[in-house]
N, CA, C and O atoms as a DFTB+ gen file, in Angstrom:
484 C
 N C O
     1  1       0.841      -1.233      -0.015
     2  2       0.000       0.009       0.008
     3  2       0.895       1.260       0.003
     4  3       0.613       2.209      -0.728
     5  1       1.954       1.273       0.799
     6  2       2.752       2.442       0.939
     7  2       3.472       2.724      -0.363
     8  3       3.512       3.896      -0.737
     9  1       4.075       1.736      -1.134
    10  2       4.728       2.134      -2.417
    11  2       3.759       2.734      -3.405
    12  3       4.088       3.611      -4.203
    13  1       2.559       2.224      -3.314
    14  2       1.500       2.823      -4.205
    15  2       1.222       4.241      -3.936
    16  3       1.046       5.036      -4.859
    17  1       1.176       4.600      -2.622
    18  2       0.948       5.995      -2.217
    19  2       2.059       6.845      -2.655
    20  3       1.853       7.912      -3.234
    21  1       3.334       6.362      -2.369
    22  2       4.462       7.149      -2.733
    23  2       4.527       7.365      -4.254
    24  3       4.834       8.467      -4.710
    25  1       4.255       6.373      -4.994
    26  2       4.233       6.400      -6.447
    27  2       3.095       7.386      -6.966
    28  3       3.318       8.200      -7.862
    29  1       1.981       7.268      -6.401
    30  2       0.927       8.206      -6.794
    31  2       1.170       9.626      -6.435
    32  3       0.838      10.520      -7.213
    33  1       1.757       9.883      -5.248
    34  2       2.079      11.313      -4.849
    35  2       3.184      11.844      -5.761
    36  3       3.137      13.017      -6.132
    37  1       4.235      10.986      -6.160
    38  2       5.221      11.409      -7.034
    39  2       4.613      11.802      -8.328
    40  3       4.899      12.883      -8.843
    41  1       3.761      10.945      -8.890
    42  2       3.179      11.249     -10.216
    43  2       2.386      12.514     -10.121
    44  3       2.451      13.300     -11.065
    45  1       1.650      12.791      -9.090
    46  2       0.903      14.009      -8.951
    47  2       1.842      15.227      -8.923
    48  3       1.561      16.251      -9.546
    49  1       2.996      15.096      -8.168
    50  2       3.935      16.151      -8.055
    51  2       4.573      16.483      -9.434
    52  3       4.703      17.646      -9.816
    53  1       4.957      15.428     -10.145
    54  2       5.578      15.520     -11.380
    55  2       4.596      16.209     -12.329
    56  3       5.033      17.082     -13.079
    57  1       3.364      15.895     -12.349
    58  2       2.292      16.487     -13.175
    59  2       2.169      17.977     -12.882
    60  3       2.103      18.794     -13.801
    61  1       2.136      18.347     -11.531
    62  2       1.967      19.763     -11.089
    63  2       3.228      20.575     -11.315
    64  3       3.136      21.679     -11.854
    65  1       4.421      20.081     -10.928
    66  2       5.574      20.861     -10.871
    67  2       6.701      20.540     -11.902
    68  3       7.626      21.323     -12.118
    69  1       6.573      19.443     -12.468
    70  2       7.616      19.084     -13.535
    71  2       8.501      17.945     -12.967
    72  3       8.287      17.417     -11.875
    73  1       9.542      17.604     -13.827
    74  2      10.397      16.456     -13.540
    75  2      11.363      16.699     -12.397
    76  3      12.031      15.758     -11.967
    77  1      11.467      17.894     -11.895
    78  2      12.414      18.186     -10.808
    79  2      11.948      17.467      -9.524
    80  3      12.735      17.270      -8.598
    81  1      10.652      17.078      -9.482
    82  2      10.128      16.312      -8.367
    83  2      10.584      14.901      -8.329
    84  3      10.367      14.202      -7.339
    85  1      11.215      14.456      -9.388
    86  2      11.789      13.084      -9.392
    87  2      13.073      12.970      -8.575
    88  3      13.496      11.879      -8.193
    89  1      13.673      14.118      -8.323
    90  2      14.981      14.069      -7.535
    91  2      14.782      13.461      -6.149
    92  3      15.604      12.647      -5.729
    93  1      13.800      13.798      -5.473
    94  2      13.599      13.391      -4.111
    95  2      13.497      11.907      -4.015
    96  3      14.232      11.310      -3.228
    97  1      12.587      11.231      -4.802
    98  2      12.577       9.766      -4.714
    99  2      13.883       9.055      -5.158
   100  3      14.273       7.995      -4.668
   101  1      14.506       9.734      -6.116
   102  2      15.757       9.114      -6.637
   103  2      16.889       9.231      -5.658
   104  3      17.680       8.294      -5.542
   105  1      17.017      10.361      -4.923
   106  2      18.009      10.492      -3.864
   107  2      17.670       9.514      -2.763
   108  3      18.559       8.816      -2.275
   109  1      16.409       9.437      -2.352
   110  2      16.002       8.507      -1.327
   111  2      16.359       7.068      -1.584
   112  3      16.808       6.363      -0.680
   113  1      16.161       6.619      -2.823
   114  2      16.418       5.300      -3.247
   115  2      17.947       5.070      -3.211
   116  3      18.379       3.990      -2.809
   117  1      18.760       6.035      -3.610
   118  2      20.214       5.875      -3.654
   119  2      20.723       5.766      -2.240
   120  3      21.534       4.896      -1.925
   121  1      20.214       6.707      -1.335
   122  2      20.627       6.608       0.054
   123  2      20.277       5.381       0.727
   124  3      21.080       4.846       1.492
   125  1      19.096       4.882       0.490
   126  2      18.642       3.569       1.187
   127  2      19.536       2.453       0.624
   128  3      19.954       1.593       1.399
   129  1      19.839       2.418      -0.624
   130  2      20.721       1.377      -1.240
   131  2      22.090       1.398      -0.638
   132  3      22.668       0.360      -0.314
   133  1      22.621       2.636      -0.487
   134  2      23.988       2.786       0.164
   135  2      23.954       2.321       1.610
   136  3      24.879       1.629       2.037
   137  1      22.950       2.663       2.371
   138  2      22.772       2.092       3.773
   139  2      22.679       0.670       3.770
   140  3      23.282       0.053       4.648
   141  1      21.989       0.035       2.879
   142  2      21.833      -1.435       2.845
   143  2      23.152      -2.091       2.497
   144  3      23.554      -3.062       3.139
   145  1      23.848      -1.557       1.460
   146  2      25.152      -2.194       1.136
   147  2      26.149      -2.039       2.218
   148  3      26.910      -2.964       2.505
   149  1      26.168      -0.859       2.847
   150  2      27.092      -0.635       4.007
   151  2      26.848      -1.566       5.211
   152  3      27.786      -2.077       5.824
   153  1      25.588      -1.763       5.519
   154  2      25.312      -2.631       6.621
   155  2      25.595      -4.101       6.237
   156  3      26.056      -4.892       7.061
   157  1      25.317      -4.430       5.012
   158  2      25.626      -5.769       4.590
   159  2      27.160      -6.042       4.643
   160  3      27.576      -7.133       5.032
   161  1      27.964      -5.080       4.262
   162  2      29.390      -5.188       4.351
   163  2      29.817      -5.342       5.782
   164  3      30.652      -6.195       6.085
   165  1      29.246      -4.508       6.715
   166  2      29.635      -4.676       8.099
   167  2      29.268      -5.957       8.620
   168  3      30.065      -6.516       9.373
   169  1      28.076      -6.559       8.307
   170  2      27.731      -7.815       8.835
   171  2      28.696      -8.887       8.324
   172  3      29.159      -9.735       9.087
   173  1      28.986      -8.836       7.044
   174  2      29.824      -9.791       6.389
   175  2      31.211      -9.750       6.928
   176  3      31.737     -10.766       7.385
   177  1      31.808      -8.613       6.885
   178  2      33.244      -8.449       7.159
   179  2      33.542      -8.397       8.662
   180  3      34.306      -9.199       9.199
   181  1      32.907      -7.422       9.313
   182  2      33.269      -7.088      10.687
   183  2      32.850      -8.210      11.608
   184  3      33.666      -8.720      12.376
   185  1      31.568      -8.611      11.541
   186  2      31.097      -9.621      12.492
   187  2      31.690     -10.936      12.281
   188  3      31.889     -11.687      13.236
   189  1      32.001     -11.276      11.014
   190  2      32.574     -12.573      10.709
   191  2      34.052     -12.629      11.251
   192  3      34.467     -13.631      11.834
   193  1      34.792     -11.567      11.047
   194  2      36.160     -11.540      11.582
   195  2      36.259     -11.444      13.086
   196  3      37.155     -12.010      13.712
   197  1      35.279     -10.685      13.671
   198  2      35.221     -10.500      15.118
   199  2      34.870     -11.941      15.711
   200  3      35.445     -12.319      16.731
   201  1      34.024     -12.659      15.137
   202  2      33.665     -13.994      15.635
   203  2      34.858     -14.913      15.679
   204  3      35.099     -15.632      16.649
   205  1      35.636     -14.858      14.530
   206  2      36.841     -15.694      14.414
   207  2      37.836     -15.324      15.579
   208  3      38.425     -16.186      16.232
   209  1      37.975     -13.955      15.785
   210  2      38.986     -13.597      16.783
   211  2      38.528     -14.060      18.168
   212  3      39.326     -14.569      18.955
   213  1      37.174     -13.870      18.473
   214  2      36.760     -14.349      19.767
   215  2      36.770     -15.841      19.923
   216  3      36.920     -16.331      21.042
   217  1      36.616     -16.592      18.846
   218  2      36.775     -18.035      18.911
   219  2      38.225     -18.370      19.275
   220  3      38.480     -19.150      20.193
   221  1      39.181     -17.764      18.534
   222  2      40.593     -18.037      18.906
   223  2      40.935     -17.659      20.318
   224  3      41.697     -18.336      21.008
   225  1      40.320     -16.501      20.750
   226  2      40.556     -16.037      22.166
   227  2      40.029     -17.003      23.119
   228  3      40.711     -17.316      24.095
   229  1      38.827     -17.523      22.914
   230  2      38.182     -18.530      23.795
   231  2      39.048     -19.793      23.838
   232  3      39.316     -20.325      24.915
   233  1      39.478     -20.266      22.688
   234  2      40.283     -21.490      22.619
   235  2      41.637     -21.235      23.437
   236  3      42.068     -22.082      24.220
   237  1      42.240     -20.087      23.219
   238  2      43.523     -19.851      23.857
   239  2      43.268     -19.674      25.398
   240  3      44.079     -20.183      26.171
   241  1      42.241     -19.015      25.863
   242  2      41.927     -18.911      27.213
   243  2      41.699     -20.294      27.861
   244  3      42.157     -20.534      28.979
   245  1      40.995     -21.197      27.162
   246  2      40.784     -22.519      27.687
   247  2      42.115     -23.303      27.856
   248  3      42.325     -23.978      28.864
   249  1      42.977     -23.197      26.873
   250  2      44.297     -23.869      26.967
   251  2      45.119     -23.247      28.169
   252  3      45.781     -23.930      28.950
   253  1      45.008     -21.963      28.222
   254  2      45.758     -21.257      29.303
   255  2      45.235     -21.683      30.695
   256  3      46.046     -21.901      31.595
   257  1      43.995     -21.800      30.884
   258  2      43.418     -22.270      32.131
   259  2      43.790     -23.678      32.379
   260  3      44.100     -24.017      33.521
   261  1      43.785     -24.557      31.371
   262  2      44.181     -25.928      31.602
   263  2      45.670     -26.050      31.993
   264  3      46.041     -26.927      32.772
   265  1      46.459     -25.215      31.476
   266  2      47.886     -25.396      31.764
   267  2      48.430     -24.297      32.600
   268  3      49.568     -23.871      32.403
   269  1      47.624     -23.805      33.566
   270  2      48.001     -22.658      34.455
   271  2      49.234     -23.125      35.307
   272  3      50.116     -22.317      35.599
   273  1      49.284     -24.372      35.681
   274  2      50.464     -24.731      36.558
   275  2      51.758     -24.537      35.870
   276  3      52.696     -23.973      36.435
   277  1      51.833     -25.023      34.578
   278  2      53.065     -24.897      33.887
   279  2      53.444     -23.465      33.492
   280  3      54.610     -23.097      33.345
   281  1      52.337     -22.670      33.327
   282  2      52.568     -21.240      32.988
   283  2      53.144     -20.497      34.155
   284  3      54.045     -19.672      34.002
   285  1      52.603     -20.800      35.371
   286  2      53.079     -20.118      36.557
   287  2      54.452     -20.656      36.950
   288  3      55.283     -19.890      37.438
   289  1      54.711     -21.905      36.759
   290  2      56.003     -22.539      37.089
   291  2      57.150     -21.982      36.188
   292  3      58.227     -21.640      36.675
   293  1      56.872     -21.906      34.843
   294  2      57.896     -21.320      33.955
   295  2      57.897     -19.804      33.766
   296  3      58.706     -19.286      32.996
   297  1      57.017     -19.091      34.445
   298  2      57.000     -17.633      34.427
   299  2      56.495     -17.077      33.022
   300  3      57.041     -16.090      32.528
   301  1      55.521     -17.680      32.438
   302  2      55.064     -17.239      31.211
   303  2      53.801     -16.343      31.203
   304  3      53.092     -16.219      30.204
   305  1      53.576     -15.741      32.357
   306  2      52.344     -14.964      32.495
   307  2      52.332     -13.782      31.561
   308  3      51.315     -13.420      30.969
   309  1      53.495     -13.202      31.456
   310  2      53.549     -11.986      30.528
   311  2      53.262     -12.254      29.133
   312  3      52.563     -11.511      28.444
   313  1      53.888     -13.486      28.657
   314  2      53.633     -14.005      27.222
   315  2      52.169     -14.247      27.017
   316  3      51.594     -13.833      26.010
   317  1      51.555     -14.924      27.981
   318  2      50.156     -15.268      27.795
   319  2      49.271     -14.034      27.832
   320  3      48.315     -13.946      27.062
   321  1      49.571     -13.052      28.732
   322  2      48.846     -11.814      28.766
   323  2      48.961     -11.022      27.474
   324  3      47.983     -10.444      26.999
   325  1      50.201     -10.999      26.891
   326  2      50.400     -10.241      25.622
   327  2      49.541     -10.881      24.528
   328  3      48.951     -10.151      23.731
   329  1      49.447     -12.177      24.459
   330  2      48.761     -12.828      23.437
   331  2      47.211     -12.621      23.637
   332  3      46.471     -12.446      22.669
   333  1      46.792     -12.647      24.825
   334  2      45.320     -12.395      25.088
   335  2      45.039     -10.901      24.761
   336  3      44.035     -10.596      24.117
   337  1      45.836     -10.065      25.159
   338  2      45.649      -8.581      24.840
   339  2      45.669      -8.406      23.359
   340  3      44.897      -7.579      22.871
   341  1      46.446      -9.076      22.611
   342  2      46.539      -8.938      21.246
   343  2      45.222      -9.376      20.533
   344  3      44.813      -8.760      19.549
   345  1      44.620     -10.370      21.011
   346  2      43.314     -10.817      20.543
   347  2      42.195      -9.758      20.890
   348  3      41.347      -9.392      20.077
   349  1      42.292      -9.313      22.183
   350  2      41.304      -8.272      22.545
   351  2      41.411      -6.973      21.753
   352  3      40.411      -6.353      21.391
   353  1      42.669      -6.581      21.496
   354  2      42.927      -5.319      20.700
   355  2      42.441      -5.489      19.311
   356  3      41.864      -4.541      18.777
   357  1      42.618      -6.603      18.670
   358  2      42.137      -6.871      17.263
   359  2      40.627      -6.757      17.260
   360  3      40.053      -6.116      16.379
   361  1      39.947      -7.402      18.284
   362  2      38.556      -7.370      18.301
   363  2      37.989      -6.030      18.599
   364  3      36.905      -5.694      18.121
   365  1      38.716      -5.218      19.407
   366  2      38.360      -3.886      19.699
   367  2      38.426      -2.969      18.496
   368  3      37.611      -2.062      18.327
   369  1      39.389      -3.223      17.694
   370  2      39.542      -2.401      16.464
   371  2      38.390      -2.698      15.449
   372  3      37.894      -1.801      14.768
   373  1      38.010      -3.934      15.386
   374  2      36.885      -4.282      14.514
   375  2      35.594      -3.684      15.092
   376  3      34.734      -3.256      14.322
   377  1      35.438      -3.643      16.383
   378  2      34.219      -3.057      16.966
   379  2      34.226      -1.507      16.613
   380  3      33.182      -0.926      16.319
   381  1      35.389      -0.907      16.656
   382  2      35.395       0.552      16.329
   383  2      35.113       0.766      14.854
   384  3      34.481       1.762      14.502
   385  1      35.561      -0.141      13.961
   386  2      35.203      -0.090      12.588
   387  2      33.678      -0.180      12.379
   388  3      33.103       0.604      11.624
   389  1      33.031      -1.149      13.062
   390  2      31.641      -1.273      12.970
   391  2      30.929      -0.066      13.424
   392  3      30.012       0.385      12.738
   393  1      31.298       0.513      14.575
   394  2      30.582       1.679      15.177
   395  2      30.796       2.816      14.294
   396  3      29.857       3.601      14.157
   397  1      31.915       3.030      13.659
   398  2      32.159       4.132      12.733
   399  2      31.274       3.996      11.554
   400  3      30.610       4.959      11.169
   401  1      31.230       2.805      10.941
   402  2      30.343       2.535       9.701
   403  2      28.821       2.714      10.025
   404  3      28.025       3.244       9.249
   405  1      28.524       2.239      11.193
   406  2      27.119       2.378      11.603
   407  2      26.698       3.822      11.774
   408  3      25.641       4.244      11.307
   409  1      27.616       4.626      12.508
   410  2      27.277       6.031      12.613
   411  2      27.289       6.742      11.208
   412  3      26.417       7.566      10.933
   413  1      28.259       6.422      10.351
   414  2      28.288       6.983       9.058
   415  2      27.042       6.816       8.300
   416  3      26.518       7.783       7.748
   417  1      26.528       5.602       8.245
   418  2      25.426       5.219       7.421
   419  2      24.103       5.836       8.022
   420  3      23.198       6.218       7.280
   421  1      24.030       5.916       9.377
   422  2      22.967       6.458      10.055
   423  2      22.910       8.020       9.702
   424  3      21.847       8.567       9.411
   425  1      24.065       8.655       9.748
   426  2      24.175      10.045       9.409
   427  2      23.844      10.255       7.876
   428  3      23.261      11.269       7.492
   429  1      24.226       9.293       7.060
   430  2      23.849       9.394       5.623
   431  2      22.351       9.498       5.455
   432  3      21.877      10.254       4.608
   433  1      21.589       8.748       6.251
   434  2      20.182       8.899       6.200
   435  2      19.685      10.265       6.653
   436  3      18.701      10.804       6.146
   437  1      20.394      10.786       7.610
   438  2      19.974      12.157       8.082
   439  2      20.338      13.242       7.057
   440  3      19.816      14.352       7.159
   441  1      21.161      12.985       6.130
   442  2      21.564      13.902       5.069
   443  2      20.544      13.998       4.024
   444  3      20.657      14.896       3.191
   445  1      19.536      13.161       3.965
   446  2      18.561      13.136       2.887
   447  2      17.921      14.500       2.642
   448  3      17.959      14.948       1.496
   449  1      17.337      15.201       3.617
   450  2      16.751      16.490       3.203
   451  2      17.736      17.556       2.697
   452  3      17.435      18.272       1.742
   453  1      18.964      17.665       3.365
   454  2      19.898      18.735       2.726
   455  2      20.308      18.350       1.343
   456  3      20.340      19.233       0.485
   457  1      20.625      17.119       1.041
   458  2      21.074      16.737      -0.236
   459  2      19.976      17.078      -1.221
   460  3      20.218      17.731      -2.236
   461  1      18.824      16.653      -0.932
   462  2      17.668      16.908      -1.865
   463  2      17.503      18.372      -2.089
   464  3      17.318      18.782      -3.235
   465  1      17.560      19.222      -1.035
   466  2      17.350      20.603      -1.113
   467  2      18.403      21.252      -2.047
   468  3      18.078      22.062      -2.915
   469  1      19.730      20.841      -1.819
   470  2      20.811      21.348      -2.612
   471  2      20.647      20.995      -4.035
   472  3      20.941      21.826      -4.895
   473  1      20.189      19.801      -4.359
   474  2      20.040      19.431      -5.815
   475  2      18.909      20.247      -6.438
   476  3      19.029      20.711      -7.572
   477  1      17.797      20.425      -5.691
   478  2      16.658      21.149      -6.284
   479  2      16.979      22.627      -6.522
   480  3      16.554      23.232      -7.506
   481  1      17.750      23.184      -5.573
   482  2      18.032      24.668      -5.637
   483  2      19.041      24.793      -6.771
   484  3      19.483      25.898      -7.084
């Protein structure tokens, strides 16, 4: 029902004011497509890599807990901590990438009115 209403309103506006009224739906479609592609990329790249890193971190923590006696006996605490912090830092970087991309594409949706206005003027 909603696409029919949008289409009919656009046709009426084009009839009344001319083809310049096609700019708004066109910009809207482009911005929605960009948001969709960006979020799909984030889901594919960021979440998949983050899951792999957390899986490796969980496996390493499990091995570390099982061998805690030998780690303490040989003084390998610093080595284990460095490796754990390396995994956590990598996951943190991917989280920051996701948050940046999410904010960027949300802001892109907020830019719809100014972009349309600038094109029409």
